[in-house]
N, C-alpha and C positions, 0 to 999 in steps of 0.2 A: 471041497476039491483039493488037489496035491501039491505039496511043499511047492512041488518045481511049476507049477502053475502059477502061484502064491510069486514067489519070487521073480519068476518074467512079466509078471503083469505091474508087479509093485517097482519096475526097474523101469518101467516106461510112465508109470505112477509119477515118483520122483523128477524126474526129466518133467513131464508139467508141470509140476510145481514150480520150478523156480524159471521158467521159457516164457509163463501164461500165468498164474496166478497160485494167491494159494499160500506161500510161506517166501520169506526173505528170499533174494537169489543170493547164492555164494560168487557169487562175481559181476562185475559189471558187464553191459553187454556194448559196444565189442569187449574183452577182456585185455587187449591191450590197446593204446592211445599215444599219438601224438599231442602236445600243448598245444590247444587252438580249436584239437575236436571236440564232437559231442559224447556224452557216453548217455545210457538209459539204468536208472537202478531201479531194481523192483520192490519195494518197499512192505510186502508183505501183503497178506489179506484183509481186503477190504469190511469184513466181519470178525474175522482173528487178532490184524491186529490195529485195526482203529476202532471198534465195536461198533462198525457200520454206519460210519460218519456219513454224510450225506455227502461230505465238504473235505476236499484237503487241496491245499494251497500252495506255490511257492512260498507266500511269506510265513506256512507254521512250518517251514521245514532249516533247518539246522544243520549245513553239509559239509564238511574237511576233507583235504586230503591230506595225508602226512606222505612226504615224497622220498624217495629212498635216503637223502640225505635229514631224515629225522624232520622238517620246515614244512610247518603249518601252514595249508591256502584254502580259502576262503572258497567255495562253491555256489555260486546262486544256479536256480532251479528256473528253467525258460517256462517248462511247461511241470503238469502235474494231470496226470487223468486214470483212468478206469479200464480195466482189462477183464471182459468174465468168457471163461471160455466155453468149446460147446456142451451139453448136456451130455451126450456123447462119450466124453473123452478117458483116458485112463485115469486121468487126476479123481473122475466123481467116481466110478467104478473103485476106485482105491480104497476111500474113504470108506463108501458107502460099504463093501467088501469084509475091511478090516486087511487090508495091504498094510495099509501103512505104519503098524502095528512092527510087523517087521524089521521098518525101518527107525522105530523109536518116536515115531510121531504123533503127536497126544494134540487133540481135542481141532484137530481138524474141522473143517467146515464143509461141507456141502453142496456144488452148485457159486462156493463164494467165488469172489472177485480180487483180483487184485489192482493197487496204484501203483505207481512208474511215474518217477520221476526225469527227464531231461534237463540237462546241465550240462553247459560248455566247461573246459578246462581254460574260462581266459577269467581276468578282472568283471569281478562282478557287474552284472550290467554292461560290458566293454565289449561288446561280442567279437571284435577285429582284434583286441589287447589280449593274446595267449599270456597263461601262465609263465614265470622263471619254474618249471619243473626239473629236478633230475630225471635224468636216466634212470633206468630201474622199481625192483618192484614196490608199490605204493599201498596205501590203504583207504578207503573213503566211509569214513562214519557218518550218520544219519542220528538227528537227535527231533523229535518233535512233537509238544504236551499231547497230541494227537494220537500217535504212535508207541502201539505196546511190540518191545524186542521181543519174541521166544524164541527161544535156540532148547527144542527142547529133545534134539539131538544131532550128531556129526552133518545129516544129513538137510542140514537146516543152514541156512544163510547168517549171520548176523550182524544185525544194524551196526554196530561197533565198528565192525572190520571188514569193510567187504572190495577182496583185492583186484589191485588193474595194476597192468604191468607198463610205465612208461617208456615210451620207443624213443631214438634220439628219431628230429628232422620238429619243425613247425608246421601245421595244416592253418592253411588260410581261412576264413569267414566261410562256413557250404551253407547259404540260404537254399539251396535246394531239399538239403538234407534237414533244416529242422523244418522247415516248414511243412513236410510232414505231418507233420504229429502237429500243428495249430488246432486241426477240424475234430481231433479227439478228447481238445479241453471242453468240459460248460461251457454254453454256450454266456450263461451268467443270466438266461430268459426263462427263469423259473423260481415256484417257491416251494418249500420244504415241511410237508405235514405231517407229526408224527401225534403221537395224545402226550401230554404234558409232565403226569406222572402216572408211569408203574414200580412205584414202591410197595414193595410184596405180594405183588401179580404175577403171576409165573405162567399163565396161558389167559390166551381172549382167542374167542371164536372168527374177531371180524370186526367189522366196524360200518358207518352211514356216517359220512360227511357231505356236509350241505357246504356250497362257496358262492361266493354272491360277486356280482362286478354293475360298477354305476357307471360306467363311461365304454361303450362298445366304438368309439370312435378311435379311440388309445389302440386295441389290436387290426391286425390287418385282418378285412371283412370276409377274404378267401378264403383264413384260416381259423377255425376257432378255436378256442384256447382247448387243452385237453388234458387229463388225469394218469397220470402213466406207475403202476410200479417204482420202487427206487432201486431195486434190484432185479435177479433175477433167477430167483427159486420157483421155479417149475407151478408150485402150486398156491400161488398166489391167484384167486380169483379175482379180476378187482373190474367193474366197469360200473360207468357212469352216462347221467342223459342230462343236455344240457338245453334249456329250457330260455327263447328271448322271450324279452317280456314289448319286443318290441318300440321302446322308449329308450333306447343306448341300457338296460339293465338286464341281467338275466344269472341264472342260478346253475350250475352246476353240482346234479346230487351225485353221489359217489359210494357206491357200495363194493366194498371189501371184505373178501371170505375167507377160510382156508376148513372144510370140513374135518381136519385134521387138528387143528388149532396153530393158531401162532406161542410157541413155547419156548422156553429157556434152550441154550444149548442142553444142559445139563438132561433137560426134561425130553426133550425135542426126539420125538420118534422118525419114521424112512419118510414120509409123506409130510409130516406138517413142517413148518417155518418158523423163521426164528422171530421174535419180539420187535428188530431192527424189523423185520420185515412189513413192519403196521406205517411206516414213512412211505408217503407217498411225494407226488411230485408234482404239479401243479405247473404244464408248461403254457408260454401266453409267445404270440409274436406278431410286435408290434410294426406298425408303418414304421418303413426304414431301415437300417441299420445302428440305430441308434439303442443300447441297452436301457434308458427311462427307467432306471429302476425306481428314481422317484413316483415316474408315475405311474408305473406297477401298484408300489406300494398304497399309493391312493387310490387305484379302481378294484384290486382286490380285497378279500377278509373272508374269512371262515366262521359262520354262524356257529358259535359254538353252542347256541342254546338249542338248538335244535339238531346238535349232530351229538352220535353217539356211540362207546365201545359196548358191545357185549360178549359173552362170556359163550362157553361153549357149549351152554344149554338154550343156547339164547335171550337169556336176560339181559337188562343193561346195567353194567356195569358202573355203580357209582361212582364221582369223584376223580373221576377222569373223562378231559376234554382235547378237543383239539388245539394244539398250537402251530400257526402258520409265518414259517420265516422265510424270509429272501434269499434268496441261496447267498448272496454278495454281503449280507453279515454272518457266514455261519465260516 
C-alpha cells in the first residue's frame, strides 16, 4: 500500500477514534457550551482504557471543570453508556492494517467500543441550577479507578485535560436533549459471567456454562432469559439452549468458542478474541418495570461444578471456574 493511501486512511481512522470509539476524545461534544448545557465526554476504549470492564457508572467518575478564572467546579455524569462502531469502519481498518502507527498510536484494539459520559454543566444532581462558569476556555478532567488514561501520541485525547469553550449565556434545562441518552444506558437487568481467575493463562479456546433458575414466575413468560456476548468482537461464537423443566425451574446451557482462541492483546492474532471476551451477559426480563435485583439474585445461579473452560486443544483447563455477578454490583 502506498504511503499516500495509508495517510488518507489514517486521517479517517483518527476521526473515527474520537467520535465513535477507541480513544479518549480530545474535545468535548459539543466543543463549546453555555452553563446549563449538557456535554458528552468520550472516555476511551472499553478494552483499551477500562480493560474490558463490564460496567462503568456515573458514581465511578470524578469530573472537574476548571473555568477561565481557574475556579474548579464539580460535574456529575447523568448517564454513562457504551458505543460500538460498525465492523467495516476506518477505525477498525486502520488498526488492522497498521495505519494507526502513522500517528504514533499504540495498543489499539480492533472492534473495541467506547465509553461515553453525558454531564450537565449544573450543580451535581440539580439539573435546573446552572454553575457560575466564567466565559472563556476551560478544561475538564475525568478520573476513575476503572479508567486508565493512555496518551500515546498528540492524536489522542487526555482525560486530565479535555478542552471546552464556555460561551456567554445560560441554557435552560433541556429535557428532550438529555432524554435521548436514557435508552443507551444499561438496563440493570443482567448478570455478567466471567472466568474467576486467569492468572498465568494467555490463551483459552472457549467455555461451556450451565446456568440455572429456580422460579420462572419472576420473569416475563413471553420473553425467555438469554445469554449474549459481552462485546462486539465478530469472532466470538456463542450459542445456548434453554431447557424448561415444567415446574418453574430451568437451565441454560451455553457454548462459547473461538477457533483462533481468546488471548492477551500481546499474543492476539487477526481472528482471535481477547480474554475479556470470555465474559458473557445473562439478560432477564422481569414482570413489570421494576429491576428486582434481589429477586433476580435469588432466582439465577451458575453451576460451577458443571461448567468449565477449555484450552486450544479442547482439554478442560483446571482451576478456572465461572463467577456470576449482577450488573448492580459492578
